[in-house]
PAFI-436808 format. One record per residue: x, y negated, z negated of N, C-alpha, C in turn; residue in one letter. Coordinates in steps of 0.05 Angstrom, whole numbers, plus 5000, padded with zeros to 4 digits. Each point is the difference from the previous one (the first is absolute). Layout:
N
XYZXYZXYZA
...
! end
This chain:
325
043788938521499049854983504049914982X
499949864997503749994983499050064975X
502450164979499950044978503649934993X
499549944980502749884998501450194987X
502550085002502750154988499650114973X
499250174986501550004968499550264994X
500850044979499550304990499549914968X
497950204990498249944979501850214975X
502349924989502150244985499049974971X
500550234993499750094968500449824982X
502249845004500849764988496949765001X
499449965017497949855012498050104980X
499250255008497650164986500549944974X
501650014987500750024963499449704999X
500449865015499449644989497749945005X
497450125017497849905012499050234975X
501250244985497950084977500249954985X
502249724987501249824973498649825005X
499349855025498849735001496750164995X
499150155011498050004997498650054975X
501850164971499650074988499749744976X
502649795005500149734988497349775008X
499850065018497349865013497949934982X
498750264989498249984982499649984977X
503449874989500549924973499749635001X
499649995019501149735005496849815021X
497750104990497049985014498749634992X
502049974970499549814986500049755022X
502349995013500549745015497650065024X
498750135012498150025016496849884993X
499649974971498649804989500349745004X
496649985008499149645012501049864976X
498650154979500249804972502750034981X
500950214997502050064982502649855015X
502049954983503349935009500049815018X
498949725014499449905017502849795000X
501050094969503249694997502450235008X
499450214998502350275010498950035031X
498350055013500349995035501049685010X
499649794981501049775017503049984988X
500050084976503749985004501150215025X
499550265004500650155019499649825039X
497549964989500049805036501949854995X
501449704986501849944997502350055011X
500350354976503550095006500950065031X
496550185010499250055033502249695021X
498449884991500549755016502549924993X
501949944977501749844995502150265018X
499150234997502050255005500950025034X
497350005010500450025039500849785011X
500049764992500349735003503449974995X
500950094976503149954994501150215020X
499050295010501350135015501349825025X
497349885007500749845023501949764983X
501549934973501549835006498649754995X
497049974993498349844981501549984975X
501349654996501249964971498650024968X
496749875017498849964981499150174974X
499849994973500350194975497050054994X
499350224981498250054996497749784984X
501949834990498249764988499449785020X
500950035018499949725022497250205009X
500350235008497350125014498049974983X
500250154984497949874984498149834989X
502249665006499449705008498450005019X
501350115024498749975021496650055009X
500250234980497350145000498149874989X
500349944977498949764981499349755009X
501249925022499349865014501849694995X
503150064992500749794982502749965023X
501049684994501449955020503350154995X
501050145011502150125000502049825020X
504250004985501749905024501450275010X
500149955024500250255010500349895027X
501750175022500449995035497150025010X
498349765022497150095000500150275013X
502050055021498750305011499850284974X
501049934981500250194984497149954978X
499449764997497950004984496950055021X
501550025026497450065020500250244997X
502350215000499150315001499350054969X
499649894989499450074972496950045008X
498749825004497349875007499850195015X
501150105031498150145013500250314991X
501750124987500550204988496850074976X
500549844990497449984984497450015006X
499749865027497449995014500150335013X
503050085000499350285012499050234984X
501549884970499650284985497750044999X
498149734992497850014981498250085028X
500250125022498450065026499750344996X
501950084991501550154997498850364997X
497249934969498250205006496449915024X
501249855015498350015025500650075022X
502550044993501750075035499150325005X
499550075017499150225022503750175004X
500950074983502950075014500450225014X
498150035016499350175034499749795014X
499749765005499049835011503349835014X
499650065023503149745017498749724996X
497149984999499849715002499849774973X
499850224973499849954980503349924988X
502250145019503149984987500749775023X
498449965024501149745008498549714987X
497050024985499849854992501349884980X
501250264982501050004976502849765005X
501750155025502549855007499649685003X
498349955008499049675004499049944975X
500150184983499849744974502150014987X
500950284996503050034985502749785019X
499549905024502149895011498949695017X
497649904976499149785010502049844997X
499949755029502049855003503450044987X
500350245005503150075007501050085013X
498150155018501350065031497749905018X
501150005029497949915027498350205001X
500750334992498150125020498650164970X
499149874971498950134981497150095009X
499650265001497750205004500950055027X
502050085012500550085022502350185011X
500250245012502450095003501849885013X
502550084998502549735007500650185027X
500549675024500450095031503250015000X
501050074989502949985002502450204990X
501650094999501450144988500649974969X
500950154981501249874980501150334988X
502349894978502350224992500449904966X
500350264999500249854964503850004999X
500649924988503149914997500450034967X
503150095003501850034972502049855003X
499249754993503149775007499849985031X
501950075016499650055030499350185008X
499550284986499850195014497850095004X
498850105025497350055004499150264984X
498250094984499250224981497950185012X
498849765019497550185013498049765018X
500550165024499649875025496750065002X
497749874994497449995004499250095034X
498850184999498550085035498649755005X
500449945033499149805011498249844997X
499249735003497949944995497150085007X
499450055028498750055023499450394980X
501350034988498950234991498450104974X
500949704992498649964977496750034986X
498349975019497050104996499250205006X
501950175013499350215009501250264976X
503049924991500650104981498049984973X
499049704993497950004987497850114993X
499250025028496450225005500750214989X
503050105015499850344990499550024968X
501949824986500750124982497049874978X
498649855008497250004981498750245006X
500249975027497950385007501250174983X
502849994999500850264991499249944962X
499549794995499449914969496450124995X
499649915024496450024995498550315005X
502550215012498850325001501850164989X
502649904988501950174988497750124971X
501150254990498450164982502650004968X
502549905010502349904982499649964971X
500850004976499449924982500449754997X
498949734993498949784998504049864987X
501250164991502149974989502049985014X
499950295015501450015028499349735014X
497950045015499549855019500949595001X
500249974971500449784998502749995000X
500950124991503550075006500349985032X
499050145014500850075026499449715015X
497149824998499949815004501549755000X
500650024974501749754994502850015014X
500950305004502750005019500049985022X
497650075014499449995030500249764997X
498949764992499149785003501749865008X
502449984969502049935002502750015024X
499550255005501050245027498949715025X
497850005005498349835021500649664992X
500449964983500349704994499049845015X
497250004995497949875027499749744994X
500849844983500249704995502349805003X
499849805005501449825006501549954975X
498949994974501549984969497450194984X
501549914972497450274982499250225002X
502150215016500550255005500450124974X
501249904987499950164966497750004988X
500149694986497350044989497450085011X
499449925035498050174997500750285003X
501350145002500650264988499150214983X
501149774981499450104967497550024998X
498749725008496649914991498450215013X
501350195021497950135020499850274983X
502850104990500850194980496149974980X
500849794985498849994978496150045009X
500049855024497250065007499750315006X
501550155011499150235009500250124971X
501949934986499650144975497349984978X
499449755005497649894978497050155021X
500550085032496850174996499950174993X
502950174986499550304999500250004960X
501549724993499250074975499649674992X
497849854988500149684998501949844986X
501550184988501849874971502849925020X
499750125023503049925014499749735011X
498349864995499249705003502249824982X
499550044981502449904978501250194991X
502450265012502250004982502649935021X
501649874984501549815012502050185015X
500250195017501350105009502249885007X
500449735013501549775018501950014977X
500049974976502049874978501550234996X
499850275008502350224989501349945032X
498849985025500949975023502849845002X
499249714982501649835000502250114980X
499050104975502950074993501950175008X
499050215020501750175019500349855026X
500149865008499449805021502850135014X
501950104992502650105023498850325002X
498550234986498850175000498649985022X
497849874993497849945028501549985022X
502149825005501550055033500650225008X
501350104976502050245013497150245012X
498150034984498150145006499050025019X
500549675010498050025029502350075022X
502149904995502050025017500550284998X
499950204980500450315007498250125018X
497749924994498050055015500149915035X
501149774999499849885034502650255004X
501550094992502250115009499250365003X
498450014985498550325019497349985008X
499349725000497250055015498250124992X
500049884982496850194981500949934972X
497649924988499249824975499650194972X
502250275008499150194974501949834974X
501949955002501449884985499249724982X
498849885028498649844980497049944984X
499250275013496750054979501750104975X
502950135003499650184974501249654968X
500849925017501849724989497149854990X
498849945017497249814993497450174978X
500350175000498250184991500850004967X
503250004993502050054977499549704989X
499849795019499349724988497349974994X
498250085016497550044983499450124971X
501450175001499550174975501449834971X
502149845010501849904980498649754995X
497649925015498649724996498250134983X
498350205008497450074981501150084973X
502850134992501150124982500349734984X
501349795010500449724988497849834991X
497650095019496749864988498750054973X
501150375004499550134976501949924971X
501749955002501049834979499049844984X
500149815021498149715003497450104980X
499150175010496050054993501150064963X
501950194998500350004978500849794974X
502049885011500649764983497749814997X
497749995030497349814993499250164978X
500050305001496949984977500450044966X
503549965003501550034976499149714983X
499749775024500749684991496649964993X
497850135022497849874999499150194967X
501050244992498450184981501149964975X
502349794999500949904975498249794984X
501050114978497449904983501249704990X
496249795004501649685001497849934977X
501549824987499949904967497649825010X
497349934979499349824997500449775012X
501449844997502249815004500949935026X
501050305009501150005023498449965020X
496950174992498750015023497849625004X
500749924973499449684993501649795027X
502950014998502550015014498050005033X
500150265010499450055027496949985009X
498749934981497549925004499949615009X
502049904978500249745012501949905020X
502150185006502049985032497550025021X
498650224993498549985022497449815006X
499549884983498349735004501949745009X
502650014997501749744995502750145013X
500950085020502850015001502249934997X
499649725003501749834991500449844969X
498550144978500749994977501850024986X
500949834984502450014982500150154984X
501650084988500150144975499949874970X
499949695005498849924973497449935007X
499149995018497150024998498750304989X
501150215012499550204992500650094977X
501749884975499849934978497849954991X
498849725011498249994987497050075004X
499550155025498150085008499550244979X
502150304999500350214992500049934966X
501749784998499850024968501550114988X
503350105002502050064989502749915011X
502049964984502349825005500050075020X
503049835016500849955031501550255003X
501550104977501750225003498650225001X
498650104990498250165004498250055031X
499849745011499549985029502350015019X
501549904995501950145006501250335006X
499550104978500950345003497650155008X
497949874999497450215013501250015026X
499649705010500449915027502750185019X
502250104980501750115000500350305016X
498450094971499150305005498050055016X
498449805018497750055025501649935012X
502549905012501950015015500750225004X
501950104980501250314998497950205013X
497650034989497250085012499850045037X
500549785005500050045025496349725003X
499249984978497149985004499949614998X
502249875003500049655001502949955017X
499349895019502849905016499949775003X
502249834994501049715007500650055028X
498849685010501349935022500549705008X
502150014999502049635017501449964973X
500549684994501749964979498349904974X
501350074976499749934978497949715001X
500049835018498549744996497849975015X
500250175025497849955017498250295014X
501350214981499150235012498450084978X
498350275007496850094993500850204993X
498650114990499850364990497550145018X
501650304996496750145022499050304978X
497350104994500350184986499650175028X
501350234985500250185025497850264992X
497450045012497850224995501850305013X
! end
């Protein structure tokens, strides 16, 4: 049976230990009844970052609008990429990470109406270019089915730690480059699929956001491992990214906790309740309903915004308010 070449170094062991320790501190994300808004924002960040790495120019705001069913001005193929990615990530919790059939199904959704072989392995050669220079020449197309079958067999049978297993699969997948297009976004999606089978919260952690921020390092790590014919360096790099992602989430949790536990006055609570009933309510209408001066309405709403309990969407004239729970 094929075994991908890699070494579990002392650095990797240290990172695994730190990640495992931190995971217990963010179990709040795994709750189905709490922090729905935060999980939604993380999912949008994940989709935006993964597509931006592939040169999709749509903003987070535009992606949010597409998810909400609103019309967005943009290149049709970029809008289609977003719609496809949303559907693919919605399936994440139900995907069997050890199933090659599920991988092909997910690719079919991710690349629907974008490539001719969506959901099928490529039937021609492919290379990765940096300008005019070939930086990686993938294995011939006729070897792809066997290579992917071997990789999934290893994935199903290995007893290596899931954190390492996900990184190794990610690297090997990108090396094989099994699809005509969409290999980058599928490699990142499938690492999340493997990790969520270990800890469900990985379905909501936007690791792609940090990959986007450190995109040059990400590709460099792939190249280093290509040169050494060993994924050890790539494993260390991605484990470091995962740890950084968790640490950022924990910082957000602290901020959210501070905001939610902040004392809300009687008038502020009235304002929040009225906005929940009518997100388009005006400050003049709030003045009448609450029974205090307009300047006090403005001051209280500013405090609620600063506390993160109230968010304004859109322009002053046609916008609306959202109460953050």
